[in-house]
C-alpha positions, 0 to 999 in steps of 0.5 A: 474226610480228607485232612490238611494239617489239623483242619478236616476237608470234608468230601460230603454233599452240599446245600445252597445258601443263595443269599451268601452265594455259597453252597455249604457242606451239608454237615453245617446246620441251616443257621450257618447260612444265616450267619454266613449271609450276615458276614457277606453283607457286613452285618448286622450281627446278633452277638456283640462278639461277632466279628472279633479277632480269633486268636487261633490259640489252639494252633489248629488253623494255619499260622497267620498274623494276629487279626487275620482270623475273625469269629462269628456265632452260628446260633444253636436252637434252644441254647441259653448262650452263644453255644459252641458253633462258629464260623471263622473267616480269614482275610479282609475281605474273607477268603478262607472259611472254617466251621467248628461245632465243638467250640474250637476243638476241631475245624472244617474248611469250606469254600464260598464262591463270590 
């Protein structure tokens, strides 16, 4: 895996997420395709917190003005709450995408071709 600052750039295989017109890295769970499809379509989202501004307080993503990043829940099967998995988008409309499965302790960049 390559590194770009504090963001890991994976070099693994991909799988197709046709509704979102994306090939997702295979380290991302199938539920990420559902979340990404909702992001691309503008909703609806299952959690009230989906789409809120992500503050990047950890400082792990590239510095951007407040409001640039937004977060979305990637459901975790059998979790009693939102779990730890998120997709973070940057830009409006989104042009950069990150995935975290450890609740913001690390991020992996991925691309969506539109």
